[in-house]
N, C-alpha and C positions, 0 to 999 in steps of 0.2 A: 651857218647863218640860220638855216631852217631849223636846226636843233636848238639854237638859242631862243628862237621865237616860241617854239613849243614849250620850252622850259618856263619862259615868262608867262605863257598862257596858263600853264598848270599852277604856277605860284599864285596868279591872280584869282583863279577859281578856288584855290585852297583858302585864300584870305577871305574871299566873299562868303564861302561856306561857314567859316568861323564866325564872321560878322553876323550871319543870319541865325546861327545856332545859339550864340551866347545870349541874345535877348530872350529866346525861348527858355533857356535854362534858368536865367535870372528870374523870369516871371514865375516858373514852376517853384523855384526856391522861395520866392516871396510868398506865393500862395500857401506853400507848406508851413512857412513860419506863421502866417496869419491863422491858418487852421489850428496850429499848435497853441497859439495864444488864446484863440477862441475856446478850444477844448479845456485848457487850464482854467479859463474864466468860468466855464460851465461847471467844471468839477468843484471849484471853490464855492460857487453859488449853491450847488447841491449840498455840499458839506454844511454851509451856513443854514440852508433850509432845514436839513435834518436836525441840526443842533437846536435851531429855534423851535422845531416841532417837539423835540424831546423836552426842552425846558418848559414849554407851555403845557405839555402833558403832565410833567411833574408838579407844576404849580396848580394845575386843575385838580390833580389827584390829592394834593395837600389840602386844597380848598374843600373838596368833597369830603375828605377825611375829617377835617375840622368841623364842617357842618354836620356830618353824621355823628361825631362825638357830642356836639352840642345838642343834637336832637334826641339821640338814643342813650346818651350817657357814656361815661368812660368805661372801657372794658375792665371787668373785675379780674384780679389776679387769680391764679389757680392755687388753692391751698391744699395741703396734704391731709384730707379728711381720713380718719382711721377706719371708716366703714366703706371705703370705696374699692377695696381690694376684692378679688374674685371670691375668696373664702373668708373675708372679713365680716364682722358683725358690728352692731351698734355698741357704743360705749354706754351701757345702761346707767352708770353713775352720772355721766354727762347728760343723758336724757332726763334723769330725775332733776338735776340742777337746772336744766333748761326749762322744765315745766315750772319750777319755782320762779325763774326769771319771767316767764310768760304770765304767771299769776300776779306777780307783784309789780310788773312794769308794763306789760303789753295788754293784759286783759281789760284794762279800763277803756280802751278804744277799739281793739281788734277782737273779732269773734273767731271761734273755731267750731262752726256749726256742724261739722261732719265727724267730730270726735266725741265719743262717749266716755264716761268715767270707767266703765268696765274694760275699755281698751288699755287702761293703765295697769291693770292687774297682771302681775308676772313680768311686766316690762320695767316699771319704775317703782311700783309700790306693791305691797301685799294687799290681799283682799280686805282685811280689816282696816288698813290705812285708807284704802280707796273708799270704803263705805263711810268712814268717818268724814272724809273730805266731801263726799257727795251730800252728806246730811247737813252740811253747813249752809247750803243754798236752799232757797224756797222756790218751788215750782208751782205754777198755776196749772191746776188739773180740773177735770170734771167733764161734764156736769155730774152732780151727785143725784141722789134719789129725789131731791126736791127741784132738780133742774138748774141748780146754781153752781157756778165755778167756785173752786176753793183752792187754797194753797196747802202744800204738804212739803215735808223735807225731801230733799233729793235722794235718789237711789242710783244704783250702778247703771241702769239702762238709760238714764237721762243724759242728754248732751250737755256740753259746756254751756254755761249761761251766756246770753247775748248782752252786750254792754248797752245797746240802744234798742228801742222798740221797733224802729223802722229806719229806712235809709234817710228820710227827711230829717229825723231827729239827729242822726249821726252827722249829717252835713251841717245842720244848724249849730251843733256843739263844736264843730271843728272848722268853722269859718268857710264853709262851702266844700271842703275836701271830704271825701268819703273813704274812711279807713278800710282797706280790703280785708276779706276773710283770709285767715292764715292757714286753713286746713290743708290746702294744696299749693301754698305759695312757692315752695321750692320746685314744684313741677310746672307751675304756671308761668314762671319767669325764665328767660334764657340764662343758662348757666346758674340755675337757681340758688344753690347753696353758696357758691362764691359771691354771687350778687348780693344775697341777703347779708352775708358777713361784711362785705365791703361797704354796703349801704349803712349798716348800723355803726360801723367804726370809721366811716369816711367823712365825717363832718369837719369842716375847716372854714377859715375866713375866706371870703371871696377874693380872687386875685384883682390886681389893679385893672380898672376899666370895666369891671363887671359890677352891676348894681342889682341888688336883690330887693324886691318889693317888700314892704312892711308886712310882717306876719309869715314870711317864708324864710327858709334857711338854705344856705348854700351847701350842696353835696354833689360833687362831680360825677358820682355813680348813678344819680337819679336822672332820668330823661329831662332835659332842659336845664338841669343844674339847680333848680329851685324846688324845694320840698316843704310841705306844710308841717310835717312832723318834726318837732325839735329833737335835739340830741337827747336820747333817753338813757343810754348806758354810760354811767360815770363810775369811777372807781369807788367801791364801797356802797353802791346803791342797793345791793342785796347782801344779806348775811346768810351764807350757805349753811345748811344743817351739818354737813360733814367737815366744816372748817376750812374748805378751800378758799384761798384769797380771791375775793370778788373783784378782779380787775376788769377793765373794759373789754380787753381781748378775751378773757376767760368767759365772761358773761355772753359775749357775742358768739363764741364757739359753742357754748352749752345750749343757748336758745336755738341756734341753727341746727344742732344735732337733734333737738326735740322736734323742730319743724320738719326735718328730714324724715324722722320716724313717723310723724303724723301723716306725711304724704305717702310714705311707703311702709306701712307696718308689716307687710308680708315679705319684705326683702330677705330677711334671714331664712325664712322657710323656703323661699324661692331658690336661693343659692344652695341650700342643703339638698333640695329636691333635684336641682340641676346636677350637683355632684354625684348623687346616687344614680341618676340616669346615665351619666357619662361612664360610671363604673360598670353598670350593667351592660351597656352597649359595647364597652371595651371587651368584657368577657364573652359576649355574644360574637364579636368580631374574631376573637381568638378561636372560638369553637368552630365558626364557619371556615376559617382558614385551615384548621386541622382536618375538618371533614372533607374539604376540597382536596387536600393532599392525599387523604386516605382513599377517596374514590377515584382520583385520576392517576394515582401512582401506578396502578396496574396497566393502564392504557399507555402511559408515557414510558414505562420501562419495558414494554414488550418488544420483541425482535421479530421482524418479518423476513422470511427466507423465500426467495423466488427460485423455484426449481424449473429451470428452463429445459432440462433434458427430458424429464418425465412429463 
């Protein structure tokens, strides 16, 4: 009887313990499930936030790029200029044709105030040809013995003639735009040679939604896209002396070669001098290496004997 009561008491305590533990377990399980749901929600929100930030960054970058393109112009492609190699020189035939294009197409508006006729001797023309070319212009010189200015035929030391007397006259003749001097144009512009070629050959009709003011012309390579200079290079605009077909691309390539030479007339001499210095320094390096081995070979090949006994 006593044993039965004890057994009933133990069973009752067991059931009570199970009833008290199960709510605690269920509450823990529910809390863990809630935390899991909350963590999954937070992760999804983080992913969405990062995705939104990335999309907004790409859109802002595209906006900035388009604004930069509209402000600074389209980037010019890289063209394989024959004189850009380490040991390459100018194509002097192309320089001569480019000077012809400048004379017949560009010189009516653009000056080259830093180039003299004597600079052309040995580069594109002979001395006799250059003297005859310089004699075709008239230069105001003086004063003479009577204190008056006079005109004389040009000579080799004279600079290329100016198309306008001053900046105001140039702006008045070109609707307010001032044609820049072309002496250093390929050095004064970013990516100068490629920019000049792309600008000269890049005229096209404006795209839909782009309006160009009257008197301007659409060119995507020019900052702002609107340029006062009209398209000047057209097929057959120049008749080359050597019979080369005067296509738009050929004239653009030749005149840019001429402008590149005008900006860096010392390039060929600089490259040749650099090659000579590299050769001399290489020989000096070989001689220094041989002298080092000669002087140190005795010290490095000697044998030290330590006599402990004596």
